[in-house]
C-alpha positions as CSV (number, residue, x, y, z in Angstrom):
1,M,9.0,-11.8,8.6
2,K,11.4,-10.1,6.3
3,H,10.2,-6.8,4.8
4,P,11.0,-6.0,1.2
5,T,13.8,-3.4,0.7
6,F,14.9,-1.4,-2.3
7,E,18.5,-0.6,-2.4
8,F,20.3,1.8,-4.8
9,P,24.0,1.0,-4.6
10,E,24.5,3.3,-7.6
11,A,23.8,6.2,-5.4
12,K,26.4,5.3,-2.8
13,G,29.0,8.0,-2.3
14,K,27.2,10.6,-4.4
15,T,26.8,14.2,-3.1
16,I,23.2,15.3,-2.6
17,E,22.6,18.8,-4.0
18,E,18.9,19.1,-3.3
19,V,16.0,17.2,-1.6
20,V,12.5,17.9,-2.9
21,V,9.3,16.4,-1.5
22,F,6.2,16.7,-3.8
23,D,2.8,16.1,-2.2
24,D,0.1,14.8,-4.4
25,P,-3.2,14.2,-2.4
26,E,-4.4,11.7,-5.0
27,N,-1.3,9.6,-5.6
28,G,0.9,10.2,-2.4
29,R,4.3,11.7,-2.3
30,E,7.5,11.7,-4.3
31,I,10.9,12.4,-3.0
32,L,13.6,13.5,-5.3
33,L,17.3,13.4,-4.5
34,R,19.2,15.6,-6.9
35,F,22.9,14.8,-6.9
36,T,25.7,17.1,-8.0
37,D,26.5,14.8,-10.9
38,E,23.1,15.7,-12.5
39,T,21.4,12.4,-11.6
40,V,18.2,12.1,-9.7
41,L,16.7,9.3,-7.4
42,S,13.0,9.4,-7.2
43,V,11.3,7.6,-4.4
44,V,7.4,7.5,-4.8
45,L,5.4,6.7,-1.7
46,E,1.8,5.6,-2.7
47,T,-1.2,4.9,-0.4
48,S,-4.3,3.0,-1.2
49,T,-7.6,2.2,0.4
50,V,-9.1,-1.4,0.3
51,V,-12.7,-1.9,1.2
52,T,-14.0,-5.2,2.5
53,G,-17.2,-6.1,4.3
54,K,-18.4,-9.2,6.1
55,L,-21.9,-10.4,6.9
56,C,-21.8,-12.4,10.2
57,C,-24.4,-14.2,12.3
58,N,-24.3,-15.3,15.9
59,R,-25.0,-19.1,16.0
60,A,-24.9,-20.8,19.3
61,G,-22.9,-17.9,20.8
62,A,-20.2,-18.0,18.1
63,M,-19.9,-15.3,15.3
64,Q,-19.7,-17.0,12.0
65,T,-19.0,-15.2,8.6
66,V,-21.8,-15.8,6.2
67,C,-20.4,-13.8,3.3
68,E,-17.4,-11.6,2.6
69,R,-16.9,-9.2,-0.3
70,G,-14.6,-6.4,-1.1
71,D,-11.8,-5.1,-3.3
72,S,-9.3,-7.9,-2.6
73,V,-12.0,-10.7,-2.0
74,P,-12.8,-13.0,-4.8
75,A,-16.5,-12.9,-5.7
76,A,-18.4,-15.8,-4.3
77,A,-22.0,-16.7,-3.7
78,C,-23.4,-15.9,-0.2
79,E,-25.9,-18.1,1.5
80,I,-27.8,-17.2,4.6
81,K,-28.9,-20.4,6.4
82,S,-31.8,-20.2,8.8
């Protein structure tokens, strides 16, 4: 599986004057690469939390999902069968 990459060929060959890492507990980190030609490359690293839950039952020795809900799960009706 190919992972997405971001390339900045415009920064190739530039001389880095300063590297600064900002830490923001709510939004993640930002890395600034300041170049001697007064340009700056900003890289933001964001993290997120996704919450999901499953209601399962054991039928005939096999766990079956009855209902699933969460941040990335479309809302659907849950039905518990006896």
